N, CA, C and O atoms as a MOPAC input file, in Angstrom:
PM7 MOZYME 1SCF
protein

 N     24.46700 1   -32.65700 1    -8.87500 1
 C     25.83500 1   -32.02500 1    -9.54300 1
 C     25.77800 1   -30.72300 1    -8.68300 1
 O     24.87400 1   -30.39500 1    -7.91500 1
 N     27.01600 1   -29.99600 1    -8.98900 1
 C     27.67400 1   -28.83800 1    -7.66400 1
 C     27.22500 1   -26.94500 1    -8.68300 1
 O     27.54800 1   -26.39900 1    -9.73800 1
 N     26.43200 1   -26.67500 1    -7.60400 1
 C     26.64400 1   -25.04800 1    -8.21600 1
 C     27.49500 1   -24.69200 1    -8.55500 1
 O     28.31700 1   -25.44400 1    -8.03200 1
 N     28.32300 1   -23.60500 1    -9.46000 1
 C     28.86500 1   -23.08000 1    -8.92700 1
 C     28.71600 1   -21.85700 1    -8.44900 1
 O     27.71700 1   -21.16500 1    -8.64400 1
 N     30.44000 1   -21.27700 1    -7.31200 1
 C     29.74800 1   -20.32600 1    -6.56700 1
 C     29.32500 1   -19.74600 1    -6.80200 1
 O     28.35300 1   -19.60100 1    -6.06100 1
 N     29.38800 1   -18.67200 1    -8.01500 1
 C     28.34200 1   -17.25700 1    -8.06400 1
 C     26.79100 1   -18.42200 1    -8.10800 1
 O     27.00800 1   -19.14500 1    -7.13600 1
 N     25.79000 1   -18.77400 1    -8.57300 1
 C     24.92700 1   -19.23100 1    -8.13600 1
 C     24.82300 1   -19.52600 1    -6.85000 1
 O     23.71700 1   -19.20300 1    -6.41600 1
 N     25.80400 1   -20.20400 1    -5.74500 1
 C     25.29500 1   -20.58900 1    -4.97200 1
 C     25.36000 1   -20.13600 1    -4.02700 1
 O     25.10800 1   -20.59100 1    -2.91100 1
 N     26.03800 1   -18.26500 1    -4.64200 1
 C     26.22300 1   -17.69300 1    -3.56700 1
 C     24.85900 1   -16.95700 1    -3.74700 1
 O     24.54400 1   -16.42300 1    -2.68300 1
 N     23.95600 1   -16.75400 1    -4.72600 1
 C     23.05100 1   -15.91300 1    -5.16900 1
 C     21.76800 1   -16.91000 1    -4.41800 1
 O     20.84800 1   -16.46800 1    -3.73000 1
 N     22.00700 1   -18.30200 1    -4.76300 1
 C     20.44200 1   -18.45000 1    -4.00300 1
 C     20.54200 1   -18.99000 1    -3.04300 1
 O     19.61900 1   -19.66800 1    -2.59100 1
 N     22.09400 1   -18.79900 1    -2.23800 1
 C     22.22700 1   -18.62500 1    -0.37600 1
 C     21.62000 1   -17.16500 1    -0.48600 1
 O     20.41500 1   -17.17200 1    -0.23600 1
 N     22.15800 1   -15.85000 1    -0.80800 1
 C     21.48300 1   -14.53300 1    -0.36900 1
 C     19.75700 1   -14.51400 1    -0.67300 1
 O     18.82000 1   -14.16700 1     0.04700 1
 N     19.81200 1   -15.10300 1    -2.21300 1
 C     17.82200 1   -15.57200 1    -2.44500 1
 C     17.30300 1   -15.87800 1    -0.99100 1
 O     16.86700 1   -14.90300 1    -0.38000 1
 N     17.29200 1   -16.77400 1    -0.51900 1
 C     16.86500 1   -17.62100 1     0.52400 1
 C     16.91100 1   -17.29600 1     1.32600 1
 O     15.85300 1   -16.84400 1     1.76500 1
 N     18.25100 1   -17.22400 1     2.30500 1
 C     18.06600 1   -16.79400 1     3.52100 1
 C     17.55800 1   -14.74700 1     3.88000 1
 O     17.27800 1   -14.27400 1     4.98100 1
 N     17.60700 1   -13.98200 1     2.50700 1
 C     16.41500 1   -12.67400 1     2.27100 1
 C     14.92200 1   -13.27400 1     2.82000 1
 O     14.08700 1   -12.83600 1     3.61100 1
 N     15.02400 1   -14.54900 1     1.95700 1
 C     12.80600 1   -14.62200 1     1.52700 1
 C     12.68100 1   -15.53500 1     3.41600 1
 O     11.64800 1   -15.85600 1     4.00400 1
 N     13.94400 1   -15.68200 1     3.82200 1
 C     14.20000 1   -16.10800 1     5.39000 1
 C     13.78200 1   -14.92500 1     6.72600 1
 O     12.98500 1   -14.80700 1     7.65700 1
 N     14.83200 1   -14.25700 1     6.12400 1
 C     14.56900 1   -12.96300 1     6.78700 1
 C     12.95300 1   -11.95000 1     6.54400 1
 O     12.28500 1   -11.29100 1     7.34100 1
 N     12.85000 1   -12.14300 1     5.57100 1
 C     11.06600 1   -11.78300 1     4.89100 1
 C     10.11700 1   -12.64900 1     6.22200 1
 O      9.55800 1   -12.26900 1     7.25000 1
 N     10.22200 1   -13.37300 1     5.85100 1
 C      9.41600 1   -14.39300 1     6.37800 1
 C      9.53300 1   -14.60900 1     8.02600 1
 O      8.56600 1   -15.06500 1     8.63500 1
 N     10.79300 1   -14.25100 1     8.73300 1
 C     10.86100 1   -14.39300 1    10.21100 1
 C      9.58300 1   -13.00500 1    10.56500 1
 O      8.67900 1   -12.88600 1    11.39200 1
 N     10.17800 1   -12.05000 1     9.33400 1
 C      9.70700 1   -10.65800 1    10.71400 1
 C      8.25900 1   -10.24200 1     9.55700 1
 O      8.01300 1    -9.08500 1     9.21600 1
 N      7.43700 1   -11.47800 1     9.09500 1
 C      6.17800 1   -10.73500 1     8.49000 1
 C      5.43400 1   -10.09700 1     8.56900 1
 O      4.43100 1   -10.25000 1     9.26600 1
 N      5.74500 1    -8.99800 1     7.73900 1
 C      5.49100 1    -7.70400 1     7.78300 1
 C      3.74400 1    -7.47200 1     7.33400 1
 O      2.97900 1    -6.67500 1     7.87600 1
 N      3.40600 1    -8.44500 1     6.16700 1
 C      1.81900 1    -9.03700 1     6.02400 1
 C      1.60900 1    -7.14000 1     5.72000 1
 O      1.09100 1    -6.26500 1     6.41500 1
 N      2.31000 1    -7.10300 1     4.31200 1
 C      2.04000 1    -6.65500 1     3.83300 1
 C      0.63400 1    -6.58000 1     3.02000 1
 O     -0.32300 1    -5.88700 1     3.36500 1
 N      0.67600 1    -7.23100 1     2.13400 1
 C     -0.39500 1    -7.47000 1     1.58000 1
 C     -1.27200 1    -7.77300 1     2.11100 1
 O     -2.17100 1    -7.06200 1     1.66300 1
 N     -1.83500 1    -8.69700 1     3.16200 1
 C     -3.00500 1    -8.12000 1     3.57000 1
 C     -3.19600 1    -7.06100 1     3.87200 1
 O     -3.97000 1    -6.40800 1     3.17200 1
 N     -2.73700 1    -6.60800 1     4.72700 1
 C     -3.08000 1    -5.32100 1     5.01900 1
 C     -3.47000 1    -4.44800 1     4.14300 1
 O     -4.44100 1    -3.75900 1     4.45800 1
 N     -2.75400 1    -4.20400 1     2.64800 1
 C     -3.14200 1    -3.63000 1     1.43600 1
 C     -4.52200 1    -3.88500 1     1.14300 1
 O     -5.38500 1    -3.09800 1     0.75400 1
 N     -4.60000 1    -5.20500 1     1.41000 1
 C     -5.93200 1    -6.30300 1     0.49800 1
 C     -6.94600 1    -5.04400 1     1.95100 1
 O     -7.77100 1    -4.15200 1     1.75300 1
 N     -6.49000 1    -5.45200 1     2.95600 1
 C     -7.97600 1    -5.27900 1     4.25700 1
 C     -8.02600 1    -3.38400 1     3.99400 1
 O     -9.19600 1    -3.00100 1     3.96100 1
 N     -6.95200 1    -2.18500 1     3.80700 1
 C     -7.47900 1    -1.01900 1     3.22900 1
 C     -8.47900 1    -1.31100 1     2.51700 1
 O     -9.62300 1    -1.09600 1     2.91600 1
 N     -8.13400 1    -2.00300 1     1.00800 1
 C     -8.74700 1    -1.68500 1    -0.20400 1
 C     -9.83000 1    -1.83600 1    -0.27600 1
 O    -10.59300 1    -1.21100 1    -1.01100 1
 N    -10.23900 1    -3.11900 1     0.84400 1
 C    -11.41800 1    -3.34800 1     1.59100 1
 C    -12.34900 1    -2.59500 1     1.63200 1
 O    -13.41400 1    -2.66500 1     1.01900 1
 N    -11.97800 1    -1.80600 1     2.38800 1
 C    -12.34400 1    -0.43900 1     3.31700 1
 C    -12.81800 1     0.20000 1     2.54500 1
 O    -14.04500 1     0.25400 1     2.45700 1
 N    -12.06100 1     0.84600 1     1.78700 1
 C    -12.47500 1     1.89800 1     0.68600 1
 C    -13.43400 1     1.83900 1    -0.58200 1
 O    -13.95900 1     2.71900 1    -1.26400 1
 N    -13.45500 1     0.21600 1    -0.63200 1
 C    -14.73400 1    -0.41600 1    -1.16400 1
 C    -15.92700 1    -0.29600 1    -0.90700 1
 O    -16.87000 1     0.02400 1    -1.63100 1
 N    -15.85300 1    -0.66800 1     0.57500 1
 C    -17.44700 1    -0.34200 1     1.48400 1
 C    -17.27900 1     0.77500 1     1.52700 1
 O    -18.37100 1     1.01500 1     1.01100 1
 N    -16.79500 1     1.92000 1     1.71500 1
 C    -16.69700 1     3.30300 1     2.44800 1
 C    -17.62300 1     3.26400 1     1.08000 1
 O    -18.83600 1     3.12900 1     1.24700 1
 N    -16.96400 1     3.40900 1    -0.64000 1
 C    -17.51700 1     3.74800 1    -1.51800 1
 C    -18.83900 1     3.54500 1    -1.27400 1
 O    -19.67000 1     4.44300 1    -1.14100 1
 N    -19.07500 1     2.20600 1    -1.20500 1
 C    -20.36500 1     1.87500 1    -1.90200 1
 C    -21.87700 1     2.47000 1    -0.37100 1
 O    -23.07000 1     2.77600 1    -0.35900 1
 N    -20.85000 1     2.33100 1     0.52600 1
 C    -22.06300 1     2.95200 1     1.49500 1
 C    -21.97900 1     4.23000 1     1.37300 1
 O    -22.85600 1     4.80500 1     2.01700 1
 N    -21.16300 1     5.02400 1     0.71300 1
 C    -21.41200 1     6.59800 1     0.58900 1
 C    -22.04900 1     6.74300 1    -0.79400 1
 O    -21.96900 1     7.84600 1    -1.33500 1
 N    -22.70100 1     5.69700 1    -1.44600 1
 C    -23.49600 1     5.68900 1    -2.78600 1
 C    -24.42500 1     5.42300 1    -1.98400 1
 O    -25.26600 1     6.29600 1    -2.19700 1
 N    -24.69800 1     4.92800 1    -1.39700 1
 C    -26.27900 1     4.82800 1    -1.34300 1
 C    -26.79700 1     5.45400 1     0.27800 1
 O    -27.89700 1     5.21700 1     0.77900 1
 N    -25.58800 1     6.37700 1     0.97100 1
 C    -25.98300 1     7.26200 1     2.01700 1
 C    -26.36000 1     6.74800 1     3.18500 1
 O    -27.13800 1     7.10900 1     4.06800 1
 N    -25.63300 1     5.80100 1     3.01400 1
 C    -25.29900 1     4.92100 1     4.55100 1
 C    -24.26600 1     5.55400 1     5.47500 1
 O    -23.10300 1     5.16400 1     5.57500 1
 N    -24.66800 1     6.30300 1     5.96500 1
 C    -23.15800 1     6.46600 1     7.28500 1
 C    -22.86400 1     5.86200 1     8.39700 1
 O    -21.77300 1     5.88700 1     8.96700 1
 N    -23.84000 1     5.30100 1     8.73200 1
 C    -23.05800 1     3.85800 1     9.79400 1
 C    -22.14700 1     3.30800 1     9.03400 1
 O    -20.94500 1     3.50300 1     9.21200 1
 N    -22.61400 1     2.58300 1     8.13100 1
 C    -21.57700 1     2.34300 1     7.14700 1
 C    -20.51900 1     1.99900 1     6.82700 1
 O    -19.80500 1     1.00200 1     6.72800 1
 N    -20.58300 1     4.46200 1     6.47200 1
 C    -19.40900 1     4.95800 1     5.72400 1
 C    -18.39900 1     5.17100 1     7.25900 1
 O    -17.17700 1     5.23900 1     7.12700 1
 N    -19.02900 1     5.26200 1     8.66400 1
 C    -18.96700 1     5.06200 1     9.68700 1
 C    -17.51200 1     4.23200 1    10.53600 1
 O    -16.42000 1     4.64200 1    10.92800 1
 N    -18.28400 1     2.74700 1    10.54400 1
 C    -17.67600 1     1.58000 1    10.02700 1
 C    -16.34400 1     1.78500 1     9.27500 1
 O    -15.37200 1     2.24100 1     9.87700 1
 N    -16.29800 1     1.53500 1     8.28700 1
 C    -15.38600 1     1.23700 1     7.12800 1
 C    -14.35900 1     2.84500 1     7.44400 1
 O    -13.21600 1     2.75200 1     7.89100 1
 N    -14.71100 1     3.60000 1     7.26900 1
 C    -13.74200 1     4.45400 1     8.10200 1
 C    -13.00000 1     4.01800 1     8.72500 1
 O    -11.87700 1     3.79600 1     8.27100 1
 N    -13.38500 1     3.67400 1    10.22000 1
 C    -12.52200 1     3.14100 1    11.67900 1
 C    -12.44400 1     1.85200 1    11.28600 1
 O    -12.72400 1     1.21200 1    12.29900 1
 N    -12.29400 1     1.33600 1    10.68100 1
 C    -11.86100 1    -0.02500 1    10.46500 1
 C    -10.57500 1     0.20900 1     9.66200 1
 O     -9.62700 1    -0.57300 1     9.73800 1
 N    -10.56700 1     1.15100 1     9.00000 1
 C     -8.60300 1     1.28200 1     8.23100 1
 C     -7.25400 1     0.77300 1     9.34400 1
 O     -7.12800 1     0.13200 1    10.38700 1
 N     -6.55200 1     1.38300 1     8.54000 1
 C     -5.23900 1     0.84200 1     9.32100 1
 C     -4.80600 1     2.21300 1    10.14500 1
 O     -3.66200 1     2.54600 1    10.45600 1
 N     -5.54400 1     2.62900 1    10.30400 1
 C     -4.80200 1     4.02700 1    11.19600 1
 C     -3.92500 1     4.28000 1    11.58200 1
 O     -3.15900 1     5.21400 1    11.34700 1
 N     -3.87600 1     2.83100 1    12.78000 1
 C     -2.61400 1     2.56300 1    13.88200 1
 C     -1.26800 1     2.06100 1    13.45200 1
 O     -0.41400 1     2.00100 1    14.33700 1
 N     -0.84500 1     1.58700 1    11.90200 1
 C     -0.13600 1     1.51400 1    11.32100 1
 C      0.64800 1     2.57100 1    11.45200 1
 O      0.34400 1     3.62400 1    10.89000 1
 N      1.78200 1     2.45800 1    12.21700 1
 C      3.55800 1     3.06700 1    12.97000 1
 C      3.88700 1     2.90400 1    11.42300 1
 O      3.74200 1     4.08700 1    11.11800 1
 N      4.10600 1     2.50100 1    10.65700 1
 C      5.38900 1     1.94800 1     9.40900 1
 C      4.18300 1     2.97500 1     7.85100 1
 O      4.75100 1     3.20500 1     6.78300 1
 N      3.05100 1     3.30600 1     7.98600 1
 C      2.28700 1     3.90500 1     7.70400 1
 C      2.24900 1     5.89100 1     7.83400 1
 O      2.23400 1     6.82000 1     7.02700 1
 N      2.24700 1     5.71000 1     9.62800 1
 C      2.84800 1     6.88000 1    10.19800 1
 C      3.68800 1     7.31400 1     9.55700 1
 O      3.33500 1     7.60700 1     8.41400 1
 N      4.27900 1     7.41900 1     9.70000 1
 C      6.16700 1     7.40800 1     9.63600 1
 C      6.34800 1     7.75400 1     7.74500 1
 O      7.18400 1     8.54300 1     7.30500 1
 N      5.36000 1     6.95800 1     6.86600 1
 C      5.97700 1     6.82800 1     5.10400 1
 C      4.61000 1     8.33800 1     5.22700 1
 O      4.93000 1     9.36000 1     4.62000 1
 N      3.52700 1     8.34900 1     5.82400 1
 C      2.31300 1     9.71000 1     5.57400 1
 C      3.55700 1    10.97600 1     5.00700 1
 O      3.78600 1    11.00100 1     3.79800 1
 N      4.52300 1    12.26600 1     6.19700 1
 C      4.83600 1    12.73200 1     5.78700 1
 C      5.90000 1    13.09400 1     4.60200 1
 O      6.04300 1    14.20500 1     4.09300 1
 N      6.69600 1    11.76100 1     4.24100 1
 C      7.21100 1    11.42700 1     3.77300 1
 C      6.38000 1    11.07100 1     2.22300 1
 O      7.13400 1    10.65200 1     1.34400 1
 N      5.41600 1    11.16300 1     1.98200 1
 C      4.65600 1    11.26800 1     1.26500 1
 C      4.33900 1    12.20000 1     1.08000 1
 O      4.36100 1    12.26300 1    -0.14900 1
 N      4.02600 1    13.06700 1     1.42800 1
 C      3.29600 1    14.34000 1     1.20400 1
 C      4.05100 1    15.33800 1     0.63100 1
 O      3.64500 1    16.21300 1    -0.13400 1
 N      5.55700 1    15.10400 1     1.17800 1
 C      6.77700 1    15.83500 1     1.45100 1
 C      7.73900 1    15.71600 1    -0.75500 1
 O      8.27500 1    16.54000 1    -1.49600 1
 N      7.40900 1    14.20400 1    -0.84600 1
 C      7.68500 1    13.40700 1    -1.78300 1
 C      7.36000 1    14.14500 1    -3.61600 1
 O      6.20400 1    14.44600 1    -3.91500 1
 N      8.39600 1    14.32100 1    -4.54000 1
 C      7.75400 1    14.58400 1    -6.04100 1
 C      8.01900 1    13.84300 1    -6.91000 1
 O      7.69000 1    12.67800 1    -6.68600 1
 N      8.67000 1    14.11000 1    -8.19200 1
 C     10.19400 1    12.67500 1    -8.35200 1
 C      9.61900 1    12.20100 1    -8.72100 1
 O      8.44600 1    12.54100 1    -8.56600 1
 N      9.94500 1    10.91300 1    -9.59200 1
 C      9.63700 1     9.75700 1   -10.03600 1
 C      8.39600 1     9.02100 1    -9.06900 1
 O      7.20500 1     8.79900 1    -9.28400 1
 N      9.37000 1     8.74800 1    -7.81700 1
 C      9.31200 1     8.28700 1    -6.50900 1
 C      7.22200 1     8.95400 1    -6.36100 1
 O      6.44600 1     8.56700 1    -7.23400 1
 N      7.11400 1     9.14700 1    -6.12200 1
 C      5.91600 1     9.89600 1    -6.28200 1
 C      5.05800 1     9.52300 1    -7.41000 1
 O      3.86300 1     9.25400 1    -7.29400 1
 N      5.94700 1     9.51700 1    -8.88000 1
 C      4.97500 1     9.27600 1    -9.31400 1
 C      4.84200 1     7.74300 1   -10.06400 1
 O      4.23800 1     7.26000 1   -11.02100 1
 N      5.75400 1     7.31200 1    -9.05300 1
 C      5.42900 1     5.60400 1    -9.26000 1
 C      4.45900 1     5.07900 1    -8.76400 1
 O      3.79700 1     4.20700 1    -9.32700 1
 N      4.12100 1     5.77000 1    -7.05600 1
 C      3.42000 1     5.10100 1    -6.04400 1
 C      1.95000 1     5.64600 1    -6.60000 1
 O      0.91400 1     5.02900 1    -6.35400 1
 N      1.98800 1     7.14400 1    -7.55000 1
 C      0.68000 1     7.62900 1    -7.39400 1
 C      0.07000 1     6.41900 1    -9.02900 1
 O     -1.13100 1     6.15200 1    -9.07900 1
 N      0.89300 1     5.92600 1   -10.00900 1
 C      0.76800 1     5.18200 1   -10.94000 1
 C      0.07400 1     3.93100 1   -10.38900 1
 O     -0.76600 1     3.23100 1   -10.95500 1
 N      0.57000 1     3.80600 1    -9.24000 1
 C      0.01800 1     2.28600 1    -8.29200 1
 C     -0.59900 1     1.90100 1    -8.17700 1
 O     -0.83000 1     0.72100 1    -8.44000 1
 N     -1.86300 1     3.41900 1    -7.25600 1
 C     -2.60000 1     3.90100 1    -6.82300 1
 C     -3.36000 1     3.77900 1    -7.71900 1
 O     -4.14200 1     2.84000 1    -7.57300 1
 N     -3.48700 1     4.47800 1    -8.80800 1
 C     -4.75900 1     5.05100 1    -9.75600 1
 C     -4.65400 1     3.57700 1   -10.27600 1
 O     -5.79800 1     3.14400 1   -10.14300 1
 N     -3.95800 1     2.69600 1   -10.74000 1
 C     -3.91500 1     1.48400 1   -10.65600 1
 C     -5.01700 1     0.27200 1    -9.93200 1
 O     -5.54900 1    -0.80500 1   -10.20300 1
 N     -4.94400 1     1.06100 1    -9.08100 1
 C     -5.62700 1     0.24200 1    -7.93100 1
 C     -7.40300 1     0.89800 1    -7.07600 1
 O     -8.22300 1     0.34900 1    -6.34100 1
 N     -7.32000 1     1.99700 1    -7.56800 1
 C     -8.35100 1     2.44800 1    -7.25600 1
 C     -8.27900 1     4.24900 1    -8.43900 1
 O     -7.62500 1     5.29000 1    -8.38200 1
 N     -9.40600 1     3.66100 1    -9.39300 1
 C     -8.99500 1     4.76800 1   -10.74700 1
 C     -9.48700 1     5.83400 1   -11.05700 1
 O     -9.13700 1     6.71100 1   -11.84700 1
 N    -10.77600 1     5.65600 1   -10.03500 1
 C    -11.87500 1     7.12000 1    -9.80400 1
 C    -10.69900 1     7.73100 1    -8.26700 1
 O     -9.96200 1     7.32300 1    -7.37000 1
 N    -11.41600 1     9.24600 1    -9.04500 1
 C    -11.08000 1    10.02400 1    -7.51000 1
 C    -11.68800 1    10.19700 1    -6.49100 1
 O    -12.56700 1     9.34200 1    -6.38000 1
 N    -11.65600 1    11.04300 1    -5.49200 1
 C    -13.14300 1    11.11000 1    -4.59800 1
 C    -14.17100 1    11.73500 1    -4.58900 1
 O    -14.15700 1    12.87200 1    -5.06000 1
 N    -14.90000 1    11.40500 1    -4.26500 1
 C    -15.71700 1    11.78800 1    -4.27500 1
 C    -16.53800 1    12.99600 1    -3.10100 1
 O    -16.72800 1    12.68000 1    -1.92600 1
 N    -17.03800 1    14.64500 1    -3.77800 1
 C    -17.45000 1    15.42400 1    -2.67600 1
 C    -18.09900 1    15.10000 1    -1.26000 1
 O    -18.64800 1    15.94000 1    -0.54900 1
 N    -17.95800 1    13.82500 1    -0.98000 1
 C    -19.64700 1    13.93400 1    -0.06500 1
 C    -19.22800 1    14.23200 1     0.97600 1
 O    -19.87900 1    14.86500 1     1.80700 1
 N    -17.64800 1    13.69100 1     1.18600 1
 C    -17.42900 1    14.46700 1     2.54600 1
 C    -15.43500 1    14.08900 1     2.34700 1
 O    -14.79900 1    13.18600 1     1.80400 1
 N    -15.07000 1    15.31900 1     3.10700 1
 C    -13.35800 1    14.71500 1     3.13300 1
 C    -12.95400 1    13.70000 1     3.61300 1
 O    -11.75500 1    13.88000 1     3.40000 1
 N    -13.02900 1    12.39100 1     4.29200 1
 C    -13.14200 1    11.31200 1     4.79100 1
 C    -11.99900 1    10.76900 1     3.80000 1
 O    -10.77800 1    10.72200 1     3.95000 1
 N    -12.93000 1    10.32500 1     2.60200 1
 C    -12.38200 1     9.72400 1     1.37400 1
 C    -11.08900 1    10.03700 1     0.61300 1
 O    -10.28700 1     9.25600 1     0.10000 1
 N    -11.08900 1    11.25700 1     0.66400 1
 C     -9.64600 1    11.60000 1     0.44700 1
 C     -8.45700 1    11.81100 1     1.55100 1
 O     -7.33100 1    12.23100 1     1.28500 1
 N     -8.94200 1    11.42900 1     2.86200 1
 C     -8.01200 1    11.13300 1     3.50500 1
 C     -7.59500 1     9.83300 1     3.48300 1
 O     -6.37200 1     9.69500 1     3.53400 1
 N     -8.31300 1     8.74700 1     3.41800 1
 C     -8.28100 1     7.11300 1     2.86100 1
 C     -7.97100 1     6.89500 1     1.55800 1
 O     -7.44200 1     5.81100 1     1.31000 1
 N     -8.26100 1     8.02500 1     0.21200 1
 C     -7.21600 1     8.04900 1    -0.34400 1
 C     -5.49600 1     8.60200 1    -0.39500 1
 O     -4.74700 1     8.29400 1    -1.32100 1
 N     -5.19100 1     9.22200 1     0.45600 1
 C     -4.21200 1     9.25200 1     1.30700 1
 C     -3.12100 1     8.72300 1     2.18200 1
 O     -1.91800 1     8.78400 1     2.43500 1
 N     -4.44600 1     8.07800 1     2.54400 1
 C     -3.56800 1     6.74900 1     3.82200 1
 C     -2.90000 1     5.90100 1     2.77200 1
 O     -1.69000 1     5.67300 1     2.78900 1
 N     -3.76500 1     5.42100 1     1.81700 1
 C     -3.10100 1     4.30600 1     0.93800 1
 C     -1.66900 1     4.50600 1     0.22500 1
 O     -0.62000 1     3.87000 1     0.12300 1
 N     -2.25200 1     5.85800 1    -0.25700 1
 C     -1.03100 1     6.42000 1    -0.59100 1
 C      0.65900 1     5.82100 1     0.17500 1
 O      1.51900 1     4.95400 1     0.01600 1
 N      0.39400 1     6.73300 1     0.85500 1
 C      0.63400 1     7.06200 1     2.21600 1
 C      1.41000 1     5.61100 1     1.99600 1
 O      2.45100 1     5.63100 1     1.34000 1
 N      0.90500 1     4.30100 1     2.55400 1
 C      1.09800 1     2.99700 1     2.34900 1
 C      1.96800 1     2.58000 1     1.33400 1
 O      3.13600 1     2.30400 1     1.60800 1
 N      1.47900 1     2.49500 1     0.05400 1
 C      2.35100 1     2.66400 1    -1.08400 1
 C      3.87300 1     3.47900 1    -1.15000 1
 O      4.74800 1     3.08000 1    -1.91700 1
 N      4.01800 1     4.33100 1    -0.50600 1
 C      5.00700 1     4.85200 1    -0.48200 1
 C      5.93600 1     4.12000 1     0.22700 1
 O      7.15600 1     4.14600 1     0.06400 1
 N      5.40400 1     3.56400 1     0.90200 1
 C      5.81800 1     2.95600 1     2.36300 1
 C      6.86100 1     1.09000 1     1.26500 1
 O      7.95300 1     0.98400 1     0.70600 1
 N      5.94200 1     0.30400 1     1.45500 1
 C      6.00600 1     0.08100 1     0.17700 1
 C      7.28200 1    -0.23200 1    -0.98300 1
 O      8.14300 1    -1.09300 1    -1.16300 1
 N      6.77600 1     1.14200 1    -1.68600 1
 C      7.97400 1     1.86800 1    -3.04800 1
 C      9.76000 1     1.55600 1    -1.96100 1
 O     10.66400 1     0.74400 1    -2.16200 1
 N      9.60800 1     2.51200 1    -0.98600 1
 C     11.09100 1     2.31400 1    -0.34200 1
 C     11.90300 1     1.64600 1    -0.04600 1
 O     13.10700 1     1.76100 1    -0.27700 1
 N     10.92600 1     0.24400 1     0.93500 1
 C     11.20400 1    -0.43600 1     0.73200 1
 C     11.52000 1    -1.49900 1    -0.37400 1
 O     12.64800 1    -1.96600 1    -0.53400 1
 N     10.33600 1    -1.86700 1    -1.18400 1
 C     10.91400 1    -2.49700 1    -2.12100 1
 C     10.12000 1    -2.27500 1    -3.85600 1
 O      9.27300 1    -2.83700 1    -4.55100 1
 N     11.40700 1    -0.62400 1    -3.95200 1
 C     10.92600 1    -0.33600 1    -5.10600 1
 C     10.40600 1    -0.84700 1    -6.21400 1
 O     10.92800 1    -1.80100 1    -6.79100 1
 N      8.60700 1     0.12600 1    -6.89200 1
 C      7.93900 1    -0.60500 1    -7.42800 1
 C      9.17700 1    -0.81900 1    -9.02100 1
 O     10.28300 1    -0.37100 1    -9.32300 1
 N      8.33900 1    -1.59100 1    -9.55100 1
 C      9.37700 1    -1.96500 1   -11.11400 1
 C      8.00400 1    -2.06700 1   -11.89400 1
 O      7.40700 1    -3.09200 1   -11.56300 1
 N      7.32000 1    -1.30500 1   -12.83900 1
 C      6.19200 1    -1.23400 1   -13.89600 1
 C      6.97700 1    -1.87800 1   -15.21300 1
 O      8.02300 1    -1.47200 1   -15.71900 1
 N      6.33300 1    -2.76100 1   -15.52600 1
 C      6.73700 1    -2.89400 1   -17.37200 1
 C      5.54500 1    -2.31200 1   -18.37500 1
 O      4.31700 1    -2.32800 1   -18.45200 1
 N      6.24200 1    -1.99500 1   -18.80900 1
 C      4.94400 1    -1.29500 1   -20.60000 1
 C      4.37400 1    -2.35900 1   -21.25000 1
 O      4.16100 1    -2.30400 1   -22.46200 1
 N      4.14500 1    -3.17300 1   -20.69200 1
 C      3.17800 1    -4.38400 1   -20.92900 1
 C      2.37700 1    -5.02900 1   -20.15200 1
 O      1.71100 1    -5.96600 1   -20.59200 1

């Protein structure tokens, strides 16, 4: 069966955008998960007061990610709906506020929020109330 022109056009655009995304391979999920693992490792090490493990987890964050570096000042300057979406997503991933052990955990939280901000900017989050 032949596709209607409108459906063919939509299918073609969807397929092409998928190919473009696959070709660029941004690894968004892998980078987010890697940073979340380091947050969990840092928090666990902090609970046990293992300073070497804390240092290792902090150093293993994606501090060299250019897209997050670029998004950081934009996130810090943001307000309104975009900021609220990012904060909502972050709080769903990490529901606890940073502990008062040192300032590095708060820095890690801000870095993750900047990562989410860059993702929201490229592909706006859509949350369902259900």
